[in-house]
C-alpha positions as CSV (number, residue, x, y, z in Angstrom):
1,M,-31.7,10.7,8.2
2,M,-28.5,9.2,6.9
3,Q,-28.7,7.5,3.5
4,T,-27.8,3.9,3.1
5,P,-25.5,2.7,0.4
6,E,-28.5,1.4,-1.6
7,Q,-29.9,4.9,-2.0
8,T,-27.0,5.9,-4.3
9,P,-26.6,2.8,-6.5
10,S,-25.2,4.6,-9.6
11,E,-22.2,6.2,-7.8
12,N,-21.6,3.2,-5.6
13,T,-21.7,0.9,-8.6
14,R,-19.1,3.1,-10.3
15,V,-16.9,3.0,-7.1
16,A,-17.3,-0.8,-6.9
17,R,-16.5,-1.3,-10.6
18,A,-13.4,1.0,-10.3
19,A,-12.3,-0.8,-7.1
20,G,-12.7,-4.1,-8.9
21,I,-10.5,-2.9,-11.7
22,V,-7.8,-1.6,-9.4
23,S,-8.1,-4.7,-7.2
24,A,-7.5,-7.0,-10.2
25,A,-4.7,-5.0,-11.5
26,T,-3.1,-4.6,-8.1
27,M,-3.4,-8.4,-7.6
28,I,-1.3,-8.9,-10.7
29,S,1.2,-6.3,-9.5
30,R,1.4,-7.9,-6.0
31,V,1.8,-11.4,-7.4
32,T,4.7,-10.3,-9.6
33,G,6.0,-8.4,-6.5
34,L,6.0,-11.7,-4.6
35,A,7.7,-13.4,-7.5
36,R,10.3,-10.6,-7.4
37,D,10.9,-11.1,-3.6
38,T,11.0,-14.8,-4.0
39,V,13.8,-14.5,-6.6
40,I,15.7,-12.0,-4.4
41,A,15.3,-14.3,-1.4
42,A,16.5,-17.3,-3.4
43,F,19.5,-15.5,-4.8
44,F,20.6,-13.4,-1.9
45,G,19.0,-14.9,1.2
46,A,18.6,-12.9,4.4
47,G,21.8,-11.3,5.8
48,W,23.9,-8.1,5.8
49,I,23.9,-7.8,2.0
50,T,20.1,-7.8,1.7
51,D,19.9,-5.6,4.8
52,A,22.1,-3.1,3.0
53,F,19.9,-3.3,-0.2
54,W,16.6,-2.8,1.7
55,V,17.9,0.0,3.8
56,A,19.2,1.7,0.6
57,Y,15.9,1.0,-1.2
58,R,13.8,2.4,1.7
59,I,15.2,5.9,1.3
60,P,14.1,6.7,-2.3
61,N,11.0,4.6,-1.6
62,L,10.1,6.7,1.4
63,L,10.7,9.9,-0.5
64,R,8.5,8.5,-3.3
65,R,5.7,8.2,-0.8
66,F,6.4,11.7,0.5
67,L,6.6,13.5,-2.9
68,A,4.4,11.3,-4.9
69,E,1.9,8.6,-3.9
70,G,1.5,9.5,-0.3
71,A,1.2,13.3,-0.6
72,L,0.8,14.4,-4.2
73,T,-2.0,12.0,-5.2
74,I,-4.3,12.8,-2.2
75,S,-3.7,16.5,-2.4
76,F,-3.8,16.8,-6.2
77,V,-6.8,14.6,-7.1
78,P,-9.4,16.6,-5.0
79,I,-8.3,20.0,-6.5
80,F,-7.9,18.6,-10.0
81,T,-11.4,17.0,-9.8
82,Q,-12.9,20.3,-8.4
83,Y,-11.5,22.1,-11.5
84,L,-12.9,19.5,-13.8
85,E,-16.3,19.7,-12.2
86,T,-16.6,23.5,-11.8
87,K,-14.1,25.2,-14.3
88,G,-13.7,22.7,-17.1
89,R,-11.0,20.6,-18.7
90,K,-8.9,23.5,-20.0
91,D,-8.4,25.1,-16.6
92,A,-7.9,21.7,-15.0
93,L,-5.1,20.8,-17.5
94,E,-3.5,24.2,-17.0
95,L,-3.3,23.3,-13.3
96,A,-1.8,19.9,-14.0
97,Y,0.9,21.4,-16.2
98,N,2.0,23.7,-13.4
99,V,2.1,20.9,-11.0
100,F,4.1,18.8,-13.5
101,T,6.7,21.6,-13.8
102,L,7.1,22.1,-10.1
103,L,7.3,18.4,-9.3
104,S,9.9,17.9,-12.0
105,I,12.1,20.6,-10.5
106,V,11.7,19.4,-6.9
107,A,12.2,15.7,-7.7
108,A,15.3,16.4,-9.8
109,G,16.7,18.6,-7.0
110,V,16.0,15.9,-4.3
111,C,17.7,13.3,-6.5
112,V,20.9,15.4,-6.8
113,L,21.0,16.1,-3.0
114,G,20.3,12.5,-2.2
115,I,23.2,11.3,-4.3
116,V,25.6,13.9,-2.9
117,F,24.6,13.3,0.8
118,S,24.0,9.6,0.6
119,P,26.6,8.7,3.3
120,V,25.0,11.1,5.7
121,I,21.5,9.7,4.9
122,V,22.6,6.1,5.3
123,S,24.2,7.0,8.7
124,L,20.9,8.4,9.9
125,I,18.7,5.7,8.5
126,G,20.9,2.7,9.3
127,P,22.6,3.6,12.6
128,G,23.5,-0.1,13.1
129,F,25.7,0.1,10.0
130,E,29.1,1.1,11.3
131,R,30.9,3.7,9.1
132,G,33.6,2.1,7.1
133,S,32.0,-1.3,7.2
134,E,31.1,-3.3,4.1
135,S,27.4,-3.0,4.9
136,F,27.6,0.8,5.2
137,A,29.6,1.1,1.9
138,L,27.3,-1.1,0.0
139,A,24.2,0.7,1.3
140,V,25.6,4.1,0.2
141,F,26.6,2.7,-3.2
142,L,23.2,1.2,-3.8
143,N,21.4,4.2,-2.5
144,R,23.2,6.5,-5.0
145,L,22.4,4.1,-7.8
146,M,18.6,4.1,-7.0
147,F,18.0,7.7,-6.2
148,P,17.1,8.6,-9.9
149,Y,14.2,6.2,-9.5
150,L,12.5,9.0,-7.4
151,F,12.4,11.4,-10.3
152,F,10.6,8.9,-12.6
153,I,8.2,7.5,-10.0
154,S,7.2,11.0,-8.9
155,L,6.1,11.9,-12.4
156,S,4.5,8.4,-12.7
157,A,2.4,9.2,-9.6
158,L,1.2,12.5,-11.0
159,S,0.2,10.7,-14.2
160,M,-1.7,8.2,-12.0
161,G,-3.6,11.0,-10.3
162,I,-4.6,12.6,-13.6
163,L,-5.8,9.3,-15.1
164,N,-7.7,8.4,-11.9
165,A,-9.5,11.7,-12.0
166,F,-10.6,10.9,-15.5
167,R,-11.8,7.5,-14.1
168,H,-9.1,5.5,-15.8
169,F,-7.6,3.1,-13.2
170,T,-6.2,0.1,-15.0
171,T,-2.9,1.3,-16.4
172,P,-1.7,3.1,-13.3
173,A,-2.5,0.1,-11.1
174,L,-0.7,-2.2,-13.5
175,S,2.4,-0.1,-13.9
176,P,4.2,-1.6,-10.8
177,V,4.3,-4.9,-12.7
178,L,7.0,-3.3,-14.9
179,L,9.1,-2.4,-11.9
180,N,8.9,-6.0,-10.6
181,A,9.6,-7.4,-14.1
182,A,12.7,-5.2,-14.4
183,I,14.1,-6.3,-11.1
184,I,13.5,-9.9,-11.8
185,A,15.1,-9.7,-15.3
186,C,18.1,-7.8,-13.9
187,S,18.5,-10.4,-11.1
188,F,18.7,-13.2,-13.7
189,F,20.7,-11.5,-16.4
190,L,22.9,-8.9,-14.8
191,K,23.9,-10.2,-11.3
192,D,27.0,-12.0,-12.7
193,L,28.2,-8.8,-14.3
194,F,29.0,-6.9,-11.1
195,P,31.6,-7.6,-8.4
196,Q,28.7,-7.3,-5.9
197,P,25.8,-9.2,-7.6
198,I,23.1,-7.4,-5.7
199,T,24.0,-4.3,-7.7
200,A,21.7,-5.7,-10.4
201,L,18.7,-5.1,-8.2
202,A,19.4,-1.4,-8.0
203,I,19.8,-1.2,-11.8
204,G,16.4,-2.9,-12.1
205,V,14.8,-0.4,-9.8
206,V,15.8,2.6,-11.9
207,I,14.8,0.8,-15.2
208,G,11.4,0.0,-13.6
209,G,10.8,3.6,-12.7
210,V,11.4,4.7,-16.3
211,L,9.0,2.0,-17.5
212,Q,6.2,2.9,-15.0
213,L,6.2,6.5,-16.4
214,A,6.5,5.4,-20.0
215,I,3.5,3.0,-20.0
216,Q,1.1,5.7,-18.7
217,Y,2.0,8.5,-21.1
218,P,0.1,7.1,-24.2
219,Y,-3.1,7.0,-22.0
220,L,-2.6,10.6,-21.0
221,L,-2.5,11.5,-24.6
222,R,-5.8,9.8,-25.2
223,F,-7.4,12.2,-22.6
224,G,-5.7,15.1,-24.3
225,V,-3.1,15.5,-21.7
226,R,0.3,16.5,-23.1
227,L,2.6,17.2,-20.1
228,Q,4.1,20.7,-20.7
229,F,6.1,23.1,-18.7
230,R,4.2,26.0,-17.1
231,F,5.7,28.5,-14.6
232,N,2.6,30.2,-13.3
233,W,3.5,29.9,-9.6
234,T,0.6,32.2,-8.7
235,H,-2.0,29.8,-10.1
236,P,-4.8,29.6,-7.4
237,G,-5.0,25.9,-7.7
238,M,-1.3,25.6,-6.9
239,K,-1.9,27.3,-3.6
240,Q,-4.8,25.0,-2.8
241,I,-2.7,21.9,-3.5
242,G,0.2,23.4,-1.5
243,L,-2.0,23.9,1.5
244,L,-3.0,20.2,1.3
245,F,0.4,18.9,0.2
246,L,2.6,19.9,3.1
247,P,0.5,18.1,5.8
248,A,-0.1,15.2,3.4
249,V,3.7,14.7,3.2
250,F,3.4,13.3,6.7
251,S,-0.2,12.1,7.0
252,G,-0.5,10.3,3.7
253,A,2.6,8.3,4.2
254,I,2.3,7.5,7.9
255,N,2.3,3.7,7.4
256,T,5.4,4.0,5.4
257,I,7.0,6.3,7.9
258,N,6.3,3.8,10.7
259,V,7.7,0.9,8.7
260,F,10.7,3.1,8.0
261,V,11.1,3.7,11.7
262,G,11.0,0.0,12.2
263,T,13.8,-0.4,9.6
264,V,16.0,2.1,11.4
265,L,15.5,0.4,14.7
266,A,15.9,-3.1,13.1
267,T,19.5,-2.2,12.1
268,L,20.2,-2.3,15.9
269,Q,18.8,-5.8,16.0
270,P,20.6,-9.1,14.9
271,A,21.6,-9.4,11.3
272,G,18.7,-10.2,9.0
273,S,16.1,-8.3,11.1
274,V,15.6,-5.7,8.4
275,T,15.0,-8.4,5.8
276,Y,12.5,-10.3,8.1
277,L,10.4,-7.2,8.5
278,F,10.6,-6.2,4.9
279,Y,9.4,-9.6,3.6
280,A,6.6,-9.7,6.3
281,D,5.5,-6.3,5.3
282,R,5.5,-7.3,1.6
283,I,3.1,-10.2,2.3
284,M,0.8,-8.0,4.3
285,E,0.8,-5.4,1.5
286,L,-0.8,-8.0,-0.8
287,P,-4.3,-7.9,0.7
288,L,-3.7,-4.2,1.7
289,G,-3.0,-3.2,-1.8
290,V,-5.4,-5.5,-3.6
291,F,-8.4,-4.6,-1.4
292,A,-7.9,-1.6,0.8
293,I,-5.7,0.7,-1.3
294,A,-7.7,-0.3,-4.4
295,V,-10.9,0.9,-2.7
296,G,-9.1,4.1,-1.5
297,T,-7.9,4.8,-5.0
298,A,-11.3,4.3,-6.5
299,T,-13.2,6.3,-3.9
300,L,-11.0,9.5,-3.8
301,P,-12.4,10.9,-7.1
302,S,-15.9,10.0,-6.0
303,F,-15.5,11.5,-2.6
304,S,-14.0,14.6,-4.2
305,R,-16.9,14.9,-6.5
306,H,-19.4,14.8,-3.7
307,A,-17.5,17.3,-1.7
308,A,-17.1,19.7,-4.7
309,T,-20.9,19.7,-5.2
310,G,-21.6,20.0,-1.4
311,N,-23.5,16.7,-1.3
312,I,-22.6,15.5,2.2
313,A,-25.4,12.9,2.4
314,E,-24.0,11.2,-0.7
315,L,-20.5,11.4,0.8
316,K,-21.6,9.7,4.0
317,S,-23.3,7.0,1.9
318,S,-20.1,6.4,-0.1
319,I,-18.0,6.3,3.1
320,A,-20.2,3.5,4.6
321,F,-20.2,1.6,1.3
322,S,-16.5,1.8,1.0
323,L,-15.9,0.6,4.5
324,R,-18.3,-2.3,4.0
325,I,-16.7,-3.6,0.9
326,T,-13.2,-3.1,2.4
327,L,-13.9,-5.0,5.6
328,F,-15.8,-7.8,3.8
329,L,-12.5,-8.8,2.1
330,I,-10.0,-7.6,4.7
331,I,-11.5,-9.4,7.7
332,P,-11.0,-12.9,6.2
333,A,-7.6,-11.9,4.8
334,M,-6.5,-10.9,8.2
335,A,-7.8,-14.1,9.8
336,A,-6.0,-16.2,7.1
337,L,-2.7,-14.3,7.6
338,L,-2.9,-14.9,11.4
339,A,-3.6,-18.6,11.1
340,L,-1.3,-19.3,8.1
341,S,1.6,-16.9,8.6
342,L,4.2,-19.7,8.8
343,P,2.9,-21.8,5.8
344,I,2.6,-18.6,3.7
345,I,6.2,-17.5,4.3
346,S,7.5,-21.0,4.0
347,V,5.9,-21.7,0.6
348,I,6.8,-18.3,-0.9
349,F,10.3,-17.7,0.4
350,Q,11.8,-20.9,1.8
351,R,14.3,-22.0,-0.8
352,G,17.9,-21.4,-1.7
353,A,19.7,-19.1,0.8
354,F,16.4,-18.4,2.7
355,D,16.4,-21.2,5.3
356,V,14.0,-22.5,7.9
357,R,15.2,-20.1,10.6
358,A,14.6,-17.1,8.3
359,T,11.2,-18.5,7.5
360,V,10.2,-18.8,11.2
361,L,11.5,-15.3,12.1
362,T,9.7,-13.7,9.1
363,A,6.5,-15.5,9.9
364,Q,6.5,-14.1,13.4
365,A,6.8,-10.6,12.1
366,L,4.0,-11.2,9.6
367,F,1.7,-12.4,12.5
368,C,2.4,-9.2,14.4
369,Y,1.8,-7.0,11.3
370,S,-1.4,-8.8,10.5
371,V,-3.0,-7.9,13.9
372,G,-3.4,-4.4,12.6
373,L,-4.4,-5.2,9.0
374,W,-8.0,-4.0,9.5
375,A,-6.8,-0.6,10.8
376,F,-4.2,-0.2,8.0
377,S,-7.0,-0.9,5.5
378,I,-9.8,1.4,6.6
379,A,-7.5,4.3,7.4
380,R,-7.1,5.0,3.7
381,V,-10.9,5.5,3.4
382,F,-10.9,8.1,6.2
383,I,-7.8,9.9,4.9
384,S,-9.4,10.1,1.4
385,T,-12.6,11.5,3.0
386,F,-10.7,14.3,4.8
387,Y,-8.8,15.3,1.7
388,S,-11.9,15.3,-0.4
389,L,-13.2,17.9,2.1
390,Q,-9.9,19.7,1.6
391,D,-9.1,19.3,5.3
392,S,-5.4,18.4,5.8
393,K,-5.2,19.5,9.4
394,W,-6.7,16.5,11.1
395,P,-5.1,13.8,9.0
396,M,-1.7,15.3,9.9
397,R,-2.6,15.5,13.6
398,G,-3.8,11.9,13.5
399,A,-0.6,10.9,11.8
400,L,1.5,12.7,14.5
401,V,-0.4,10.7,17.2
402,A,0.2,7.5,15.3
403,F,3.9,8.3,14.8
404,A,4.3,9.0,18.5
405,V,2.6,5.8,19.5
406,N,4.6,3.7,17.0
407,L,7.9,5.2,18.2
408,A,7.1,4.7,21.9
409,A,5.8,1.2,21.5
410,S,8.8,0.3,19.3
411,L,11.3,1.4,21.9
412,I,9.3,-0.5,24.6
413,L,8.7,-3.7,22.7
414,M,11.9,-4.1,20.6
415,G,13.8,-5.3,23.7
416,P,11.7,-8.2,24.8
417,L,10.2,-9.1,21.3
418,K,13.1,-8.1,19.0
419,H,12.0,-7.4,15.4
420,N,8.5,-8.7,16.3
421,G,8.1,-5.8,18.7
422,L,8.7,-3.4,15.9
423,A,6.0,-5.0,13.8
424,L,3.5,-5.1,16.7
425,A,4.1,-1.4,17.5
426,N,3.2,-0.6,13.9
427,S,-0.1,-2.4,14.2
428,L,-0.9,-0.7,17.5
429,S,-0.2,2.8,16.0
430,A,-2.5,2.0,13.1
431,M,-5.4,1.3,15.5
432,I,-4.9,4.5,17.3
433,H,-4.6,6.4,14.0
434,V,-8.0,5.1,12.9
435,A,-9.6,5.9,16.3
436,V,-8.5,9.5,16.0
437,L,-9.8,9.9,12.4
438,V,-13.1,8.3,13.2
439,F,-13.7,10.5,16.3
440,V,-12.9,13.7,14.4
441,L,-14.8,12.8,11.2
442,R,-18.0,12.0,13.3
443,R,-17.7,15.5,14.8
444,K,-17.2,17.0,11.4
445,I,-20.0,15.5,9.3
446,G,-22.0,13.5,11.8
447,S,-22.6,9.7,11.9
448,F,-21.8,7.9,8.7
449,V,-22.6,4.4,9.7
450,D,-25.9,2.9,11.1
451,R,-27.1,-0.4,12.6
452,A,-27.2,-2.1,9.2
453,F,-23.5,-1.4,8.9
454,W,-22.7,-3.1,12.2
455,R,-25.0,-6.0,11.4
456,S,-23.0,-6.5,8.2
457,V,-19.7,-6.4,10.1
458,A,-21.0,-9.0,12.7
459,K,-21.9,-11.3,9.8
460,M,-18.4,-10.9,8.4
461,I,-16.8,-11.7,11.7
462,A,-19.0,-14.8,12.1
463,A,-18.1,-16.0,8.7
464,A,-14.4,-15.4,9.4
465,L,-14.6,-17.5,12.6
466,A,-16.1,-20.3,10.6
467,M,-13.2,-20.0,8.1
468,L,-10.7,-20.2,11.0
469,A,-12.4,-23.4,12.2
470,S,-12.0,-25.0,8.8
471,I,-8.3,-24.0,8.7
472,G,-7.9,-25.5,12.2
473,L,-9.4,-28.7,10.9
474,V,-6.8,-28.8,8.1
475,H,-4.0,-28.3,10.7
476,W,-5.5,-31.1,12.8
477,R,-5.9,-33.5,10.0
478,F,-2.5,-32.7,8.2
479,P,-0.1,-31.2,10.8
480,W,2.2,-28.5,9.3
481,N,5.9,-29.3,8.9
482,T,8.2,-26.4,8.0
483,E,10.9,-28.8,7.0
484,A,8.8,-30.9,4.6
485,D,9.5,-30.8,0.9
486,F,8.0,-28.0,-1.1
487,A,5.2,-30.1,-2.7
488,A,3.9,-31.1,0.7
489,R,4.0,-27.5,2.0
490,L,2.4,-26.1,-1.1
491,A,-0.4,-28.7,-0.9
492,F,-1.1,-27.9,2.7
493,L,-1.4,-24.1,2.0
494,L,-3.6,-24.6,-1.1
495,V,-6.0,-26.9,0.8
496,A,-6.2,-24.5,3.8
497,V,-6.6,-21.4,1.7
498,T,-9.2,-23.0,-0.7
499,L,-11.2,-24.5,2.1
500,G,-11.1,-21.4,4.2
501,A,-12.2,-19.2,1.3
502,V,-15.1,-21.5,0.4
503,V,-16.3,-21.7,4.0
504,Y,-16.1,-17.9,4.4
505,F,-18.1,-17.0,1.3
506,L,-20.5,-19.9,1.9
507,S,-21.1,-18.7,5.5
508,A,-21.5,-15.1,4.4
509,Y,-24.1,-16.3,1.8
510,L,-26.0,-18.4,4.4
511,L,-25.9,-15.4,6.8
512,K,-27.5,-13.3,4.0
513,S,-24.6,-10.9,4.0
514,S,-25.5,-8.0,1.6
515,E,-22.0,-7.9,0.3
516,I,-21.9,-11.5,-0.9
517,H,-25.3,-11.3,-2.4
518,A,-24.4,-8.1,-4.3
519,L,-21.3,-10.0,-5.6
520,V,-23.4,-12.9,-6.7
521,N,-25.9,-10.6,-8.5
522,L,-23.0,-8.8,-10.2
523,V,-21.6,-12.1,-11.5
524,K,-25.1,-13.2,-12.7
525,K,-25.5,-9.9,-14.6
526,R,-22.1,-10.4,-16.3
527,L,-23.0,-14.0,-17.2
528,N,-26.3,-12.9,-18.6
529,R,-24.5,-10.3,-20.8
530,A,-22.1,-12.9,-22.0
């Protein structure tokens, strides 16, 4: 008989606590990220210059996901955790040092190749940028400036994996704040120093990468980790990581790859399309990072520990628990983004060079992305599960299916729906991706959810519908006006979000949702301790 989440309170409590830490830190990071994007939108608007910057930034950012966060973390943490659990700290650190050495060499080599072949890369990534044009030249120049960022962020991601395995989550989750702060600072203080002011953003990206690595190193030292060069390429752990890493290069970064495909195809659309998609994706990444990725980051060490000790029953329990706490927060977030896409984009970005037209077109893309938010969110839980079981085959196959669906749907929808078709195709591919992973995981370990799980989900949906009704009431009482002054637009959004959140959590409480009651009990315990 499958265990319920309540049967493993200690591990689930650790997961919930870790997820809470990562969620809070990620919230700070995402808010500063929005501040960064607001500054960029105000200074540079949405046109061929920003399109060139975002295309140039996508390239090292995509490779970062390939080499670091998307592949290295989910392949390194399970093996590193296994060594910690079964062989001890000394052997685990020896493995980490070998990975550090190899990663440094590979990342440095990729940076050099990227700088040399940047014109070729930009031609492939931005086919809508005609060679010899200003947009092409600018994209190549910015891309070359930003490629060193890949080296520093790759080592930063390795540091994050090590610290997470030791159950330290705060600093790695907060490190992106430094990237955002560096870009904002350079936007204000360096933009007037260059013939092309947007060059300041590329400088800020590189500085941010250095700072993200630097802030984590003191915490590595606290755990006795002093990154050193080791050249033992025959280390058995290296082979284990390698077998997981190559498929993870694709499967771990499938969302990024699909967004990247959208960027490529968007260069064939009217000017500004790349920027509309980028800003819409940035808004969607706020709940995705704060809730879903936070849970995925917190659960990977826990899943890996269960798998290393062969405790499949506990693994199933942790999967169900992780899905419940993810959906409890993602379902209302998705409903809010669908209902308030235009007010959200307007309040955050509509100022300076970012006009009403750019606001409306970006909001449309956000709506299409938001349709698949639930799928983007829970996919991370399932990918973590497969990699904790050291199964990289099925995540890669699922990613291949998702990629094929995204590409086909993008080509079909981009004609009638323009950039919105690219966003909608991404959402559809995420749903198919989750369906494949769920089907295979059930065959692999058996059922991992029960009727109690589905009752909880039904209560979440009912509470979200009540929330939508309250937002609709605000729309009826105070009709939205995109061209109103900022104070009026901000007031509308604050009222709608606040009322919606209150109605959702109150409805969940009245429906006796176990998640909201657990949250209330946790708050009571903290207050009693205080």
